N, C-alpha and C positions, 0 to 999 in steps of 0.2 A: 468377430467375436462379440457377443452381447453380454454385458455385465450389469446386473441389476443392483439396486442399492443394498438389498439384503445380502447378495453374494459378496459385495464389497465389504460389508460389515463382517461377514464370516471370515473373509480372507484376511483382513487385518486383525481380527480378534485373536488369530493364532500367534500373533507376535507377542512373545512373553518377554518381560524385562525383569531384571533382578534389582530390587530396591532394598537396600539394607536398613533404611529407616523404617521404624515401626509406626510412626505417625506421619501425617501429611497436613500439617497446619500451615497451609499456604494461603496467601491472600487471594481474594477474588480477582480473576483476570477478565478484562473486557476485550473483546475482539472488535476492532473498528474497521469496517469494510464498506465499500460502496456496493450497495445491493442493486443488482440488475435483474433479479429473478421476477418473472411474470407471475403475479399472484392469481391469475385466472385458474379455475379448477379444471385443468386438463393435463394430459401427459405432454411432456416436452422431451426433445431429443437433443443431446449435446455430444460433440466429438471431443474426447479428451486425449491429450498426448501423455500417456502414462510413462513414457521414457524420459519425460522432462523432469518433473519434481513431484514427489509425494513427501510430505512432512508430517511427523507424528509429534503431538504435544502431550505431555504427561503432567499430572497433578494440577489440572485446571478445575476449579470448583464450579464456576459458572462462565458461560459465554453469552454476551449480549451483542446484537448487531446494531450498528449505527449507520444511518443512511445519508449523512450530510457531508461526507468527505469525498471530494471529487477526484482526488489524486490516487485513491486506493481502489483496487479492483477486488471483486468478490472471488474467493477461492472456488475452484471448480468442484472440489469434493469436500464435504464437511460431514464427518461421521463421528459418533461418540460412543464409548463403551467403557467398562471397568476392567482393569487388568486383574491378575491373580492376587495382587496385594490390596485390592479395593481402591486403587487410585484411578481417577478419571482420566481417560486418554481420548484425545481429539485428533482426528486425521484430516489433513487438508491436502488437496491436490491442486496444482497450479498449471495454468497455461504459461507459455514463455513470457517473461517480464511482468507477470502478475505480482501483486504486492499484498501483504497482510501486516496489520499492526495489532499487537497485543499489549494490553495495559495490565501490569501486575507482575507476578512471580511465577515462572513456569520453566519446564525443561523440554527440550526437543531433541529429536534425532531425525536424520534423513534416511528414508528407506529406498528411495529411487531418485536419480537426478542430482542436481546441484542447486543450492540456495546460497544467497549472499546476505550477510548482516555486517554493516560497518566495514565494508571492504574485505571481510572474511568470507571465504568460500568453504562450504561444508558439503561433502558428497556422501554417497552411500557405501563408501569403501569399508566403513566400520559401523555396521548397523546395531552393535551392542553399546555404542557410546552415546550417552545422554549429555547434552550441553545445557547448562543452567543459565537462565536469563533473568535479570532484574530490570523490568521495564517500568520505571518509576517516574513520577512527575518532578523529581529533583533535577532530572536531566531531560534532554530531548529524547523522545521515544524512538527507539531503533526500528527501522523498517525491514521486514523480511521480504525478499524478492527472489524469484526464480531466475536461474541462469541457463542459457541455452547450452545444452550438451552436444557433443559431437556424434552421439549415437543416433541411429535411424529412429524416426518416430513410428510409434505403433498407435493407430487410431482405432478406438473402440466406441461403441454406442452405450450410453447409460440412460435408462428410462427411469425417471423419478417423478413421483406424483406430487404436484405443487402443493396440494392441500396438506399433505402429510408434513412437508417441510415447514410450511407456515405455522402449523399447530405446534411443531417441535420448537420453533423459535419462540413462540408465545409462551410456551411452558417455561423456558429458561428465563424469560423476562417477567413472568407473572409476579414474583415476589418483590420486584422492584417498582411496581406500578405506583406505589404511594410515595416513592422516594425520588424517582427520576424527575418529577415536576419541580422539585425544590433544589436539586443539585445540578451543576453544570456538567454537560458531557465533555468529551475530550476533543471536540471538533476544532477548537482553537488552540489546542496544546501544540507547541512546536514539535514538528517531526524531523527526524534526522535524515534528511535527503541530502547527500553529499553533492555539491555543485560540480560542474564539469571542470572548472578552473582548478579545483582541488585535485580531482582525479587526474588531470593532465600533469600537474606538478608531481604527483606520486609516481606516475608512469615515467616521467623524465628522470627522477631520482633512481628508480628501480632499473630502468633499461641501461643507464650509463654506469651504474655501480654494481651490476649483478656479479661481474667477475672480480670486482674490487671489494672484498669482504671487510676491509678496514675503513670503509666510508664512514664519515661522521657528519651528522646532520643536526644543526642547531635550529630550534624553533623559537621564535621570539615574536613579540607584539604586545599591545596594551592589554589591560585586564579584560576578561570576559570576551576575548576576540575569537576563541575557539582553538587555542594552541593545543590543549589536551585532547580535544576531539580529533584534530589533524594528526597528532602523534599516535593515537590509537589506530586510526585508519592506516597510517604508514607502517606500524608494527604488524597489523593484520595482513597487509599486502605482502610484506617481506616473508611472513610465515606461511601463508596459504595462497598467495597469488600465482599468476601464470608463470612468473619468473622463478618460482621455487617448486616446480612440479616434481623434480627429482630429489627434493629435500636436501639440497646442498647447504642450505642455511638452517641449522637446527635451533638457533636461538638468537635473540636480539639483546644487546646491552643497552639498557635504558638508564640514563643519568638524570636525576631530578634535582634541580637547583632552585625551584620555586618553593620557598619556605611557607608561603601562605596557603597554597592549594596544591600540595603534592598528590600524585596519582596513586602510589603504592605504599604510602606510609602516613602516619599522622603528621600534622603540621609541625613546623619547627625543626625539621630534620632534612639534611642533604644526604642523598642516598644513591646507590647504584643497584640495579636489579638485572638478573638474567631471566629474560622472558622467553618461554618456550611454547606458550599457548596463546591463541588469539585473545585480545582484550576487548570486551564488549560492554561489560557492566559498569555502573558508577563507581567512583573511586573508593567510597566508604565500604564497598562490598569485598575489596581485596587488599585491605591495608595490613593484613597479617599473613599473607601467603608466603611460603618459604622461598621466595625469589631473591631475597636480599643478599647481596654480596659484600657490601660495606656501607656504613652510615656514620654520619657525624651529627651530634646534637648541638644546635645553636639556641634552642629554647625561645625563639621569637618568630613572628611572621614576616619580619623584614630584616635585611642585613645592615640597616643603617647604623645600628649601635656599634657594630664591630665589622666594618667592611673588609679589613685586612684579614681577619681570621676567617671570614666567609670565603675569600679567594684562596686562602691556604687549604681549607677543607676541600674545595672544588679541585684544586691542583692535585691533592692527594688521591681523590677519587679517580681523576684522569690517569695518574701514574699507576694506580692499582689495577685498572682494567686493561690488561694487555692481550685479551683474547682476539683472535683473528675473525671477528664478527662485526656486522654493522652496529654503529652506535648512534642512538637518538638522544639528544640533549634538550630537555625542556627548561626554559628560563623564566624568571619572574616577569610579571606584567608591569614592571617598572622601567619605562623606556625614556625617561627624561632626567636631566641633571645627573646626579650620582648614579642613578640606575643605568643610564646610557654608558657612563664610564665603566661600570662593572661589566656590562655586556661586552664592551670592547675587550676587556681583560679576559673574559671567558672565551671569546673568539680566539684570542692569541694563545691561550693555554690549551685549547682543545685541538688545534690544527684541523679545523673542520673543512669539509669539502663543499658543503651546501649551507647557506643561511636562508631559512624560510621566514619571511616577515608576513604576519597575518594582521591586518588592521585596515582602518579606513583609508580611502584613496587620498584624502587630503593630507594625511600624515606621511605618506610614502616618500615624497620628495624631501621633506624636512629630515626624515629619518635617514635617507640615503646620503644626504650631504653631511650630516653630523657623524655618521658612522665611518670608521676607518677600517676598510676591509683589505686583507692581503689579496694579491693578484690570483692566488690559487682558489679563492672562495667564490662560488657562483651564488648570486643573490636572486631568490625567487620571491616575488611579492604577490600575495593572494588577498582576496576580499575577506573582511571579517565575517564571522558566523552570523552576526546581527543583520547583515545585508541580505541573507537568503533564508534565514529562519524567521518565520513570522511569530513574534512574541506579543503581538497586540492582544490585549484583553486577558493575558495570562499572569499568574502570580509567580514571579521568579524567586527561587530559593536563593537568599543572599549568601555571601561567602562565610559570614559568621555562623549561620545555621549549618552550612556544610561542614565547617570545622568541628562544630559540636557533634554533629551526626557521626563524623569520622572517629572522634574520641569515644563516643558511646559504642560504636561498632567494634572498635579496637579492644576495649576492656571487657566486652561481653562475648568476644570470640573465644572458642575453646580450642584446645591443642589439636593440631592437624599434622599428619605425616607429610614427609617431603614429596611423596608420590601423589598426593591429593591436590587437585587443582581448584578446590572449592573451599570457601570459608564457612564454618558452621558457628552458630551462636547459641548461647544459653541465656534466655530471658525469663525463665521460670523463677529464677531467684535474683534478688537484688544483691549488689555488691556487699552490702552489710551482712548478708546471710552467708556469704562465701567464706571458706576457711582461708586465712592468710598464711603466707610464708612467715616463719619466725626466724629472724636472722640477728645474731649478736653483732654489736658494733664495738665491743671492747673485750679485751682478754685474749688468751692464746687461741681460742677457737672462733675468733670473730670472722664473719663472712663479708662484712663491709669494711673497707680500708679507709675510706674518707667520704665526707659529705661536703658539697659545695653549692653555692648560689651564684648564678651568673649575673653580670652587669649591675651590681648593686654593692653598696657598702653597708655592712651590718656590724653591730656590736656582737661579739662572740656569744654573749648570753642570750641574744635575740634569735639565734639560729633555730632553737627548739620551736619557737612560735612561727618562724618563717617557713619551715619545711613540713610541719605536722599537718596532715590532711591535704597534701598537694600532689600534683603530678610531677614525677621526677624521672630522670633517664638513667638507665644502667650504662655506665661508661667503663669499658675494659681497657686498661692501659698496661704497657710494659713498664719495667722499672724505670721511672722517670728520673731517678737519681743515679743511673748507671754511670753516666759520664760527668757527674757533678760531685764536688767535694762534700756537699751536704748529704746527709742520710735522709731516709724517708721520715723518720721521726722528727727530724729538725724542721721540716717544712709543714708538719701537721701541728695544729694548735688544738688543744682539748679544752672543752668547756667544763663547767662545774659538774655537769651530768656525764662527763667523759665522752661527749660527742667529738669524733675526730674531724676537725674542720680544715679544709684545704682552701686557701684563698686564691680564687681564680678571677678576681675582678679585672686585673690588668693583663695577665698572661694566662690565657686558657691553655689546656694541655695541648701539646704539639699533635696535630692530626696524624703525623707519620707513625706515631707509636700508640695511638688510641683509636677506638671505634665505639659507636653506640650499638648495643644489641637489642634495645627495646625500651619501652616505657613501663612505669609502675606507679601505683598510688601508695603513698606512705600513709597507711590506715591509722597507725598509732605508734607511740613511742613509750616504752616502759623504762622509766628512769631507774627503777629499783633493780630490775633484772638485766638492764643494759641491752634491751632487745628492741628490734623494729618489727612492726607488722606490715607486710608488703602484699599488695594485690597486683598480679601481673598475668597477662596471657602467654608469656614466654614459656615454652614447654620445659618440662622437668629435665630432660637430657641436656638441653642447652645451658640451663642454669647450673646444673651439677658440673658440667664440663669446665665452666669458668670458675666456679667456687673452689674446685679442687685443683686448679692450675696455679702457676706461680705469678700470674698477672694480678695487678691491683684492680679492685672493683670499687668504683666511685659512684655515689648517687649524686646527680647534678640536677638542681632545680633551675628552670628558666621562667618564662612568663606565660606558660600554658595554663589556662584556667580550667578548673574542674567543674563540669556541669553539675548543677544541683540534682538533676534527675538521676545521676549515677549513684548518689549516696543516700537518697531517701525514697521511701515508698509513697508515691503520690496518692495512693488510695487510702492511706491511713494518716492520722494526725500525730503519729508517733513512730519512732524507729528505735529498736534495741531497748524497748520499754522506757524511753525517754521522750517527753513531749518535745515538739519542734521548737517551741519558744525557750526550752532549756538546753537544747543541743548546742555544743560548742562550735564556733566558726560558722554558724548558720543564723541568718537573719532574714525573715520574710516580710518585715515591715519597712516602710520608707521612713528613714530617720531624719529627713529634712534636707535642706540645701547643703551641698558639700559632702554628703554621705557616700556618694558613688565615686567610682574610679575617675580620676581626672584625665580627660582626653583633650589635649591641646589641639586647636585648629591651626593648620599651617597655610590655609588658603586666604587668610585675612592679613593684608599688608598695612604697614603704617603709611600715612599720606605721603611721606617723603620718598617711599619706595615705589609708589605708583608711577606708571608711565603716562 
């Protein structure tokens, strides 16, 4: 059978998709491939295996071809058209083990064959399902590759005129000719190619624990070693790999103990999540998905201020999750001193079956000798991501920027239903323009029962200034005075403005009777009407459920910083009709030495302490 390029275009143009969005303000996507097409002006003949993989990409504004990546192969078919909603659709056909890299924001579906992204396998069993991908420079770019199927191959001939293809590509690149010369391409950007050692470890865990659904895997290692990347691949293999062909595993229990860089929530929170879909995108794109089962707010990026409460929260998370499903536990990148002691406690509390250490080879022996492992735990040591991902010449997004990006993403997300697997954002309006929740904090109809600040000692009259315009957590608690002689009113101290203050400096609320349901921004406090103005992405049904319950609702402030970009319009010199230099709590000028937050350095020792 002979299939011309025009016939292929007509064939795939008949594929209609339903897109409920009325606009398609997607970022430009760059396709980075190795070009092997002969540019001579003559007809060429190729044999394509159409039973292997055909992938459709939607909502791509521009595609540009890059020629200097040697590890990437050119897709066999590349055709573009508009669907009925006016969205640009690109079709790619692959040979076996061919690869494609796209830079930007796009959606895809598989219409034939199988493809793999971050150990997730997607087939053509559901051709109406579109999968959303954020391929951004904040993380390593995911690689799309075809997977050999068990179906018989069907070879066809495709005659394509080389000159027409070349002119088509030039047309796509024409508007960038004046820009390409002054910006870097993505040839040196790290690509997410999973090494064989990681894949072998994943296969070991899956093959030996397929029948044991109560398997618990702890992932540990230094900072930026690739723990989250390995955890994502492990999740995806559990949900879509060859060991789950019959869908015996419907979900994964994911427990996050890394306060500084959590995967499914903003920082400062210990949480557990029930994951039913493959995880491919960066962490800030899914920090509000309805996968949360329980969370505790510690309000800091490190547990060093209160390690005892940190372990109590983790123990409560472990005791809460009793589902008969595999559990993956991600740990902080703190593997020395107190961090190693906390890791030992987490191992003992979790009853884990596997401990996966990801880090440099030089640290493995030291780590192995200092760690106390039960005999039932098998230790797997893997190389750090830095050893196989080439980051030379690239600008790495630091952890502080990622945390700020996560906070911005969290508060600009809009309500989503529980059956939706995507996060949507509203960036057309700044937070100052959004309508806040108005909640009373005093009287018979009060919605907030108490306000607290963690890890600090404050005069009661200073609470107003300490909490106004800050990020706070919604903590829902049972009656904490149920088994106590004191009543609720006796443990609450009221300020002159009637703010109900709960002192949790030394004794935070017991994790067994409390949980965090999300974060909010305390936009303002009305002393006259005894009301709080609150901005939060928590959906209305969830808030009403707890506001109308018998539980106590406490607003807790930690050490989370509010990014300036959340509260001001950077395009204007004023917000809410007030100049920036007159806005409260906002300073854009350097006030001299000592005006910034004090960050003590702990890597400088006194001469007497040096070895």
